[in-house]
NUFI-700521 format. One record per residue: chain; residue in three letters; x, y, z of N, C-alpha, C, CB in turn. Coordinates in Angstrom, 1 decimal, padded with zeros to 4 digits. Atoms other than C-alpha are relative to their C-alpha. Glycine has a CB too. Layout:
residues N
[A ala [X Y Z] [X Y Z] [X Y Z] [X Y Z]]
...
***
This chain:
residues 138
[A met [-000.7 000.8 000.8] [-011.4 -011.8 018.2] [000.5 -001.4 001.2] [001.4 001.0 -000.7]]
[A asp [000.0 001.0 -000.9] [-010.9 -015.4 019.8] [001.4 -000.4 -000.1] [-001.0 -001.2 -000.2]]
[A leu [-001.1 000.2 -000.1] [-007.7 -016.8 020.9] [000.7 -000.9 -001.3] [000.1 -000.5 001.3]]
[A phe [-000.3 000.7 001.4] [-007.3 -019.1 017.7] [000.4 001.0 -001.0] [-001.4 -000.9 -000.5]]
[A glu [-000.4 -001.2 001.0] [-007.5 -016.0 015.4] [001.2 000.8 000.4] [-001.2 001.0 -000.2]]
[A lys [-001.3 -000.7 -000.4] [-005.0 -014.2 017.5] [001.2 -000.3 -000.1] [-000.1 000.3 000.9]]
[A glu [-001.1 001.0 000.3] [-002.5 -016.9 017.4] [000.3 -000.2 -001.4] [-000.4 -001.2 000.5]]
[A arg [-000.4 -000.1 001.4] [-003.0 -017.2 013.7] [000.5 001.3 -000.7] [-001.1 -000.3 -000.6]]
[A asn [-000.4 -001.2 000.6] [-002.7 -013.6 012.7] [001.5 000.4 000.6] [-001.1 001.2 000.5]]
[A glu [-001.5 -000.3 -000.4] [000.6 -013.3 014.9] [000.8 -001.0 -000.7] [000.3 -000.2 001.6]]
[A lys [-000.9 000.8 000.8] [002.0 -016.3 013.0] [000.1 000.4 -001.4] [-000.3 -001.4 000.2]]
[A leu [000.0 -000.3 001.3] [000.7 -015.3 009.6] [000.8 001.2 -000.3] [-001.4 000.1 -000.4]]
[A ala [-000.6 -001.1 000.2] [002.0 -011.9 010.1] [001.8 -000.1 -000.3] [-000.5 000.8 001.2]]
[A gln [-001.4 000.3 -000.1] [005.5 -013.1 010.8] [000.3 -000.6 -001.5] [000.3 -001.1 001.1]]
[A ile [-000.5 000.8 001.3] [005.6 -015.2 007.4] [-000.3 001.4 -001.0] [-001.0 -001.5 -000.4]]
[A val [000.1 -001.3 000.7] [004.1 -011.8 005.8] [001.3 000.9 -000.2] [-001.0 000.7 000.6]]
[A ile [-001.2 -001.1 -000.1] [007.0 -009.6 007.1] [001.2 -000.8 -000.5] [000.4 000.6 001.5]]
[A lys [-000.9 000.6 000.8] [009.4 -012.3 005.8] [000.0 000.3 -001.2] [-000.2 -001.3 000.1]]
[A gly [000.1 -000.4 001.5] [008.0 -012.0 002.4] [000.3 001.4 -000.3] [-001.4 -000.2 -000.5]]
[A leu [-000.3 -001.3 000.5] [008.0 -008.3 002.5] [001.6 000.1 000.0] [-000.8 001.0 000.9]]
[A lys [-001.5 -000.2 -000.1] [011.7 -008.4 003.6] [000.4 -000.3 -001.4] [000.8 -000.9 001.1]]
[A ser [-000.7 000.7 001.3] [012.5 -010.7 000.5] [-000.1 001.2 -001.1] [-000.8 -001.5 -000.5]]
[A arg [000.4 -001.2 001.1] [010.9 -007.6 -001.6] [000.7 001.4 000.4] [-001.8 000.2 000.1]]
[A asn [-000.6 -001.2 -000.6] [013.0 -005.0 000.2] [-001.0 001.1 000.5] [001.0 000.7 -001.0]]
[A met [001.1 -000.6 -000.7] [009.9 -003.9 002.2] [000.2 -000.3 001.3] [-001.3 -000.3 -000.4]]
[A thr [000.2 000.3 -001.4] [009.7 -003.5 006.1] [-001.5 -000.1 000.4] [000.7 000.9 000.9]]
[A gly [001.1 000.2 -000.8] [006.9 -004.9 007.7] [-000.1 000.0 001.5] [-000.4 -001.1 -000.4]]
[A tyr [000.1 -000.2 -001.7] [005.3 -004.5 011.2] [-001.3 -000.7 000.2] [000.0 001.9 000.5]]
[A tyr [001.2 000.4 -000.5] [002.6 -006.3 013.1] [-000.4 000.5 001.4] [-000.1 -001.5 000.1]]
[A val [000.6 -000.6 -001.0] [000.5 -004.6 015.4] [-001.3 -000.6 000.6] [-000.1 001.4 -000.4]]
[A lys [000.9 000.8 -000.4] [-002.1 -006.0 017.6] [-001.5 000.7 000.1] [000.4 -000.6 001.3]]
[A asp [001.3 -000.8 -000.1] [-005.0 -003.3 017.6] [000.2 001.3 -000.7] [-000.5 000.2 001.6]]
[A arg [000.3 -001.3 000.7] [-006.1 000.1 016.3] [000.9 000.8 000.6] [-001.5 000.8 000.0]]
[A asp [-001.0 -001.0 -000.6] [-004.0 002.0 019.0] [001.4 -000.2 -000.5] [000.0 000.0 001.5]]
[A glu [-001.5 000.1 000.5] [-000.7 000.3 018.1] [000.2 000.3 -001.5] [000.5 -001.6 000.3]]
[A ala [-000.1 -000.5 001.3] [-001.4 000.8 014.5] [000.0 001.5 -000.3] [-001.0 -000.7 -000.6]]
[A leu [-000.2 -001.6 000.0] [-001.9 004.5 014.9] [001.3 000.5 000.4] [-000.9 000.8 000.8]]
[A lys [-001.3 -000.6 -000.6] [001.2 004.9 017.2] [001.0 -000.4 -001.1] [000.3 -000.6 001.6]]
[A lys [-000.9 000.4 001.0] [003.3 002.8 014.5] [000.0 000.8 -001.3] [-000.2 -001.3 -000.2]]
[A ala [-000.1 -000.8 001.2] [002.1 004.8 011.6] [000.5 001.4 000.3] [-001.3 000.0 -000.7]]
[A leu [-000.4 -001.2 -000.5] [002.7 007.9 013.3] [001.8 000.3 000.1] [-000.7 000.2 001.3]]
[A glu [-001.3 000.4 -000.3] [006.3 006.6 014.2] [000.7 000.2 -001.4] [000.1 -001.4 000.6]]
[A leu [-000.6 000.0 001.6] [006.7 006.3 010.3] [000.1 001.1 -000.7] [-000.7 -000.8 -000.8]]
[A ile [000.2 -001.3 000.6] [005.7 009.8 009.4] [000.1 001.1 000.7] [-001.2 000.0 -000.6]]
[A pro [-000.5 -000.9 -001.1] [007.7 012.4 010.9] [-001.0 001.3 -000.2] [001.8 000.4 -000.3]]
[A glu [000.6 -001.2 -000.2] [006.1 015.4 011.9] [000.4 001.2 -001.0] [000.2 000.3 001.3]]
[A gly [-000.6 -000.9 000.9] [006.3 018.3 009.5] [000.0 -000.4 -001.3] [001.2 000.2 000.3]]
[A ser [000.1 000.5 001.3] [005.8 016.0 006.6] [-001.2 000.4 -000.7] [000.1 -001.3 000.0]]
[A arg [001.2 000.0 001.0] [003.7 016.5 003.5] [-000.5 -001.4 -000.2] [000.4 000.5 -001.4]]
[A val [000.7 001.5 000.1] [001.4 013.4 003.4] [-001.0 000.1 -000.9] [-000.6 -000.6 001.4]]
[A ala [001.1 000.0 001.1] [-000.7 012.6 000.6] [-000.7 -001.4 000.1] [000.6 000.2 -001.6]]
[A met [000.9 001.1 -000.3] [-003.5 009.8 000.8] [-001.2 -000.1 -000.8] [-000.5 000.0 001.2]]
[A gly [001.2 000.3 000.7] [-006.2 008.4 -001.4] [-000.9 -000.4 000.9] [000.2 -000.9 -001.0]]
[A gly [001.1 000.8 -000.6] [-009.2 006.5 -000.3] [000.7 -001.2 000.8] [-001.1 -000.5 -001.1]]
[A cys [-000.4 001.4 -000.8] [-007.8 004.3 002.6] [-000.9 000.0 001.1] [001.6 000.0 000.6]]
[A met [001.1 000.4 -001.0] [-010.5 003.0 004.9] [000.5 -000.4 001.3] [-000.7 -001.2 -000.5]]
[A ser [-000.7 000.5 -001.1] [-007.8 001.4 007.0] [000.8 001.2 000.9] [001.1 -001.2 -000.5]]
[A ala [-000.7 -001.1 -000.8] [-006.2 004.7 007.9] [-001.3 000.8 000.7] [001.0 000.9 -001.0]]
[A gln [001.3 -000.6 -000.8] [-009.7 006.3 008.8] [-000.2 -001.0 001.3] [-001.4 000.1 -001.0]]
[A glu [000.5 000.7 -001.0] [-010.5 003.4 010.8] [001.0 -000.1 001.4] [-000.3 -001.6 -000.6]]
[A ile [-001.2 -000.2 -001.0] [-007.2 003.6 012.9] [000.1 001.4 000.7] [001.3 -000.4 -000.9]]
[A gly [000.0 -001.6 -000.5] [-007.8 007.5 013.5] [001.2 000.7 -000.7] [000.2 000.2 001.7]]
[A leu [-001.4 -000.5 000.5] [-004.6 008.1 011.0] [-000.6 001.4 -000.7] [000.8 -001.2 -001.1]]
[A thr [000.6 -001.2 001.0] [-006.7 010.6 008.8] [-000.1 001.3 001.3] [-001.8 -000.5 -000.9]]
[A asp [000.2 -001.2 -001.1] [-007.9 012.7 012.2] [001.5 000.4 000.4] [-000.8 -000.5 001.4]]
[A ala [-001.4 -000.3 -000.5] [-004.2 012.6 013.4] [000.6 000.7 -000.8] [000.7 -001.0 000.2]]
[A leu [-000.7 -000.8 001.0] [-002.8 014.0 010.1] [-000.8 001.4 -000.3] [000.2 -000.8 -001.3]]
[A asn [000.6 -001.4 000.1] [-005.6 016.6 009.7] [000.4 000.8 001.2] [-001.4 000.0 000.0]]
[A asn [000.0 -001.0 -001.2] [-005.2 017.9 013.5] [001.5 000.0 000.4] [-001.0 -000.5 001.2]]
[A gly [-001.4 -000.3 -000.6] [-001.2 017.5 013.8] [000.8 000.7 -000.9] [000.8 -001.3 000.4]]
[A his [-001.1 -000.8 000.6] [001.9 019.1 012.4] [000.3 -000.8 -001.3] [001.4 000.2 001.1]]
[A tyr [-000.1 000.3 001.2] [001.5 017.9 008.9] [-000.7 000.7 -001.2] [-000.2 -001.2 000.1]]
[A thr [000.5 -000.7 001.2] [000.6 019.3 005.5] [-000.6 -001.4 -000.6] [001.2 000.9 -001.0]]
[A phe [000.5 001.1 000.5] [-001.9 016.7 004.6] [-001.0 000.3 -001.3] [-000.7 -000.7 001.2]]
[A tyr [000.8 -000.1 001.3] [-003.2 016.2 001.1] [-001.0 -001.1 -000.2] [000.9 000.0 -001.3]]
[A asp [001.1 001.4 000.2] [-006.5 014.0 001.3] [-000.6 -000.1 -001.3] [-001.3 000.2 001.1]]
[A arg [000.7 000.3 001.4] [-008.6 012.7 -001.5] [-000.8 001.1 -000.5] [-001.0 -001.2 000.1]]
[A ala [001.1 -001.2 000.6] [-010.9 015.7 -001.8] [001.0 001.1 -000.5] [-001.1 000.7 001.4]]
[A phe [-000.9 -001.2 000.4] [-007.7 018.0 -002.3] [000.5 -000.7 -001.3] [001.3 000.4 001.2]]
[A met [-000.5 000.7 001.3] [-006.4 015.4 -005.0] [-001.1 -000.2 -001.0] [000.8 -001.4 000.3]]
[A ala [001.0 000.2 001.0] [-009.7 015.4 -006.8] [000.1 001.0 -001.0] [-001.2 000.0 000.5]]
[A lys [-000.4 -000.9 001.0] [-008.5 018.5 -008.6] [001.3 -000.1 -000.7] [-000.2 001.2 000.4]]
[A arg [-001.4 000.1 000.7] [-005.6 018.4 -011.1] [001.2 000.5 000.7] [-000.1 000.6 -001.4]]
[A glu [-000.9 -000.9 -000.7] [-003.7 021.1 -009.3] [000.4 -000.9 001.2] [-000.7 001.4 000.5]]
[A gly [000.0 000.6 -001.0] [-004.2 019.2 -006.2] [000.8 -001.4 000.1] [-001.2 -000.1 000.2]]
[A leu [-000.5 001.4 000.1] [-003.1 015.8 -007.4] [001.6 000.3 -000.4] [-000.9 -001.0 -001.3]]
[A leu [-001.5 000.0 000.3] [000.2 017.2 -009.0] [000.6 000.5 001.1] [000.3 000.8 -001.1]]
[A glu [-000.8 -000.4 -001.2] [001.1 019.1 -005.8] [000.0 -001.2 001.0] [-000.6 001.2 000.7]]
[A ala [000.1 001.2 -000.9] [000.4 015.8 -003.8] [001.3 -000.8 -000.5] [-001.6 -000.9 -000.2]]
[A tyr [-001.0 000.8 000.5] [003.0 013.9 -006.2] [001.5 000.4 000.6] [000.1 000.2 -001.5]]
[A gly [-001.1 -000.4 -001.0] [005.5 015.9 -004.0] [000.0 -000.2 001.2] [000.4 001.2 000.0]]
[A ala [000.1 000.3 -001.5] [004.6 015.0 -000.8] [001.1 -001.0 000.4] [-001.5 -000.6 000.3]]
[A asp [-001.0 000.7 -000.4] [007.1 013.2 001.3] [-000.4 -001.4 000.4] [000.7 000.6 001.1]]
[A val [000.5 001.3 -000.4] [004.9 010.2 002.3] [-001.4 -000.1 -000.9] [-000.2 -000.1 001.7]]
[A phe [001.4 000.2 000.6] [002.0 008.6 000.5] [-000.5 -001.2 000.9] [000.0 -000.3 -001.8]]
[A val [000.6 000.9 -000.9] [-000.4 006.6 002.8] [-000.9 -000.7 -000.8] [-000.5 000.6 001.2]]
[A ser [000.6 000.5 000.8] [-002.1 003.9 001.1] [-000.4 -001.5 001.0] [000.9 -000.1 -001.4]]
[A ser [000.4 001.3 000.0] [-004.0 000.3 001.5] [000.4 -000.9 -001.0] [-001.2 000.0 000.1]]
[A val [-000.1 000.9 001.3] [-004.0 -002.7 -000.8] [-001.3 -000.5 000.1] [001.1 -001.1 000.0]]
[A asn [001.0 000.7 -000.1] [-006.6 -004.7 -002.1] [000.2 -001.3 000.2] [-000.6 000.0 -001.0]]
[A ala [-000.4 001.5 -000.6] [-004.8 -007.9 -001.2] [001.4 000.1 000.1] [-000.3 -001.2 -001.0]]
[A leu [-001.4 000.0 -000.3] [-001.4 -008.7 000.3] [000.1 -001.7 000.1] [000.5 001.0 001.4]]
[A thr [-000.2 001.2 -000.1] [-000.1 -012.3 -000.3] [001.1 -000.3 001.0] [000.2 -000.4 -001.4]]
[A asp [-000.9 000.4 -001.2] [001.8 -014.2 002.4] [001.4 000.2 -000.3] [-000.2 -001.5 000.5]]
[A asp [-001.7 -000.1 000.4] [005.1 -014.0 000.4] [000.4 001.5 -000.3] [000.4 -001.0 -001.4]]
[A gly [-000.5 -001.4 000.0] [004.9 -010.1 000.4] [-000.3 000.6 -001.5] [001.6 000.1 000.3]]
[A ile [000.0 -000.7 001.2] [003.5 -009.4 -003.1] [-001.5 000.9 000.4] [000.1 -000.9 -001.5]]
[A leu [000.9 -001.1 -000.2] [001.2 -006.1 -002.8] [-001.0 000.0 -001.3] [001.1 001.5 000.1]]
[A val [001.3 -000.2 001.2] [-002.3 -006.3 -005.0] [-000.7 001.4 -000.2] [-001.2 -001.0 000.4]]
[A asn [000.7 -001.3 000.0] [-003.7 -003.1 -006.2] [-000.8 000.1 -001.5] [001.1 001.4 000.3]]
[A ile [000.9 -000.4 001.2] [-006.4 -002.6 -008.7] [-000.6 001.5 000.2] [-001.1 -001.1 -000.2]]
[A asp [000.3 -001.3 -000.2] [-007.3 000.8 -009.4] [-000.7 000.7 -001.2] [001.2 000.8 000.4]]
[A gly [000.9 -000.4 001.0] [-010.1 002.4 -011.4] [001.0 001.1 -001.1] [-001.4 000.8 000.7]]
[A asn [-000.8 -001.1 000.9] [-008.0 005.6 -012.7] [001.3 -000.1 000.2] [-000.3 001.4 000.2]]
[A ala [-001.4 000.3 -000.1] [-004.6 004.3 -011.7] [000.7 001.3 001.1] [000.6 000.1 -001.8]]
[A asn [-000.7 -000.9 -001.0] [-004.0 007.3 -009.1] [000.8 -000.8 001.1] [-001.1 001.0 000.7]]
[A arg [-000.6 000.6 -001.2] [-003.2 005.1 -006.1] [001.2 -000.8 -000.6] [-001.1 -000.9 000.9]]
[A val [-001.2 000.7 000.6] [-000.8 002.9 -008.3] [001.0 000.8 -000.4] [-000.4 -000.8 -001.1]]
[A ser [-001.0 -001.1 000.7] [000.8 005.8 -009.9] [000.9 000.5 001.2] [-000.7 001.3 -000.8]]
[A phe [-000.7 -000.8 -001.3] [001.5 007.5 -006.3] [000.9 -001.2 000.5] [-001.3 000.5 001.3]]
[A ile [-000.8 001.0 -000.4] [002.8 004.0 -005.2] [001.4 -000.3 -000.6] [-000.8 -001.0 -000.1]]
[A ala [-001.2 000.4 000.7] [005.2 003.4 -008.1] [000.9 001.3 -000.1] [-000.5 -000.7 -001.6]]
[A gln [-000.8 -001.1 000.3] [006.3 007.1 -008.9] [000.0 001.2 000.9] [-000.3 000.3 -001.2]]
[A gly [000.3 -001.0 -000.7] [005.0 009.4 -006.3] [001.3 000.5 001.3] [-001.5 -000.6 000.5]]
[A pro [-001.1 -000.4 -001.2] [006.7 010.3 -002.8] [000.7 -001.1 000.2] [-000.5 000.4 001.3]]
[A gln [-001.1 001.1 -000.2] [009.8 008.3 -001.8] [-000.5 -000.8 000.9] [001.5 000.6 000.5]]
[A lys [000.5 000.9 -000.7] [008.1 006.9 000.9] [-001.4 -000.2 000.1] [000.5 000.1 001.1]]
[A val [001.4 000.3 -000.2] [005.0 004.9 001.1] [-000.3 -000.9 001.4] [-000.5 -000.8 -001.2]]
[A val [000.4 000.5 -001.1] [003.2 003.8 004.2] [-001.3 -000.9 -000.2] [-000.1 001.1 001.0]]
[A phe [001.2 000.7 000.3] [000.6 001.0 003.8] [-000.5 -000.5 001.5] [000.2 -001.4 -001.2]]
[A ile [000.8 000.5 -001.2] [-002.0 000.2 006.4] [-000.8 -001.0 -000.5] [-000.8 001.1 000.8]]
[A val [000.7 001.5 000.4] [-003.1 -003.4 006.0] [-000.6 -000.7 000.9] [001.0 -000.9 -000.6]]
[A gly [000.8 001.1 -001.0] [-005.5 -005.3 008.0] [000.3 -001.3 -000.5] [-001.8 000.3 000.1]]
[A met [-000.3 001.5 000.2] [-004.9 -009.1 008.4] [-001.1 -000.6 -000.8] [000.2 -000.8 001.4]]
[A asn [001.2 000.2 001.1] [-008.3 -009.4 006.4] [000.3 -000.2 -001.4] [-001.0 001.1 000.0]]
[A lys [-000.4 -000.3 001.4] [-006.3 -008.2 003.2] [001.1 -001.4 -000.2] [000.8 001.8 -000.1]]
[A val [-001.1 001.1 000.5] [-003.7 -011.3 003.5] [-000.8 -001.3 -000.6] [001.1 -000.6 001.5]]
[A ala [000.6 000.9 000.8] [-004.3 -013.9 000.9] [001.2 -001.2 000.2] [-000.3 000.6 -001.6]]
***
């Protein structure tokens, strides 16, 4: 990443964080994968039951491995493929997701083939942690 892109991302992130705050959400900007993993694990207490659908961003930062190998009960996409697993995962403490897009004023855009991600975000666990790359900001 060149200096221009780095500065752009940092400035844009502050605008997005302000937009999220106006919608009663808390946003964080981290500079790299290591910081992203550290921040995600700070937001997900050990011992939590954590559900996650397909979230490539979480895989890319190593969060999926950390949840599988840490002190968590982790309901991954394969577990939730069966109805019983899906229903159990709705009772998780945390849902981890990404978004299809995030506007600079804090609107989350999610399009879902069978609405499982959207339903978890809207009605599932009380806490949702989004892992969103700057490439998703519009």
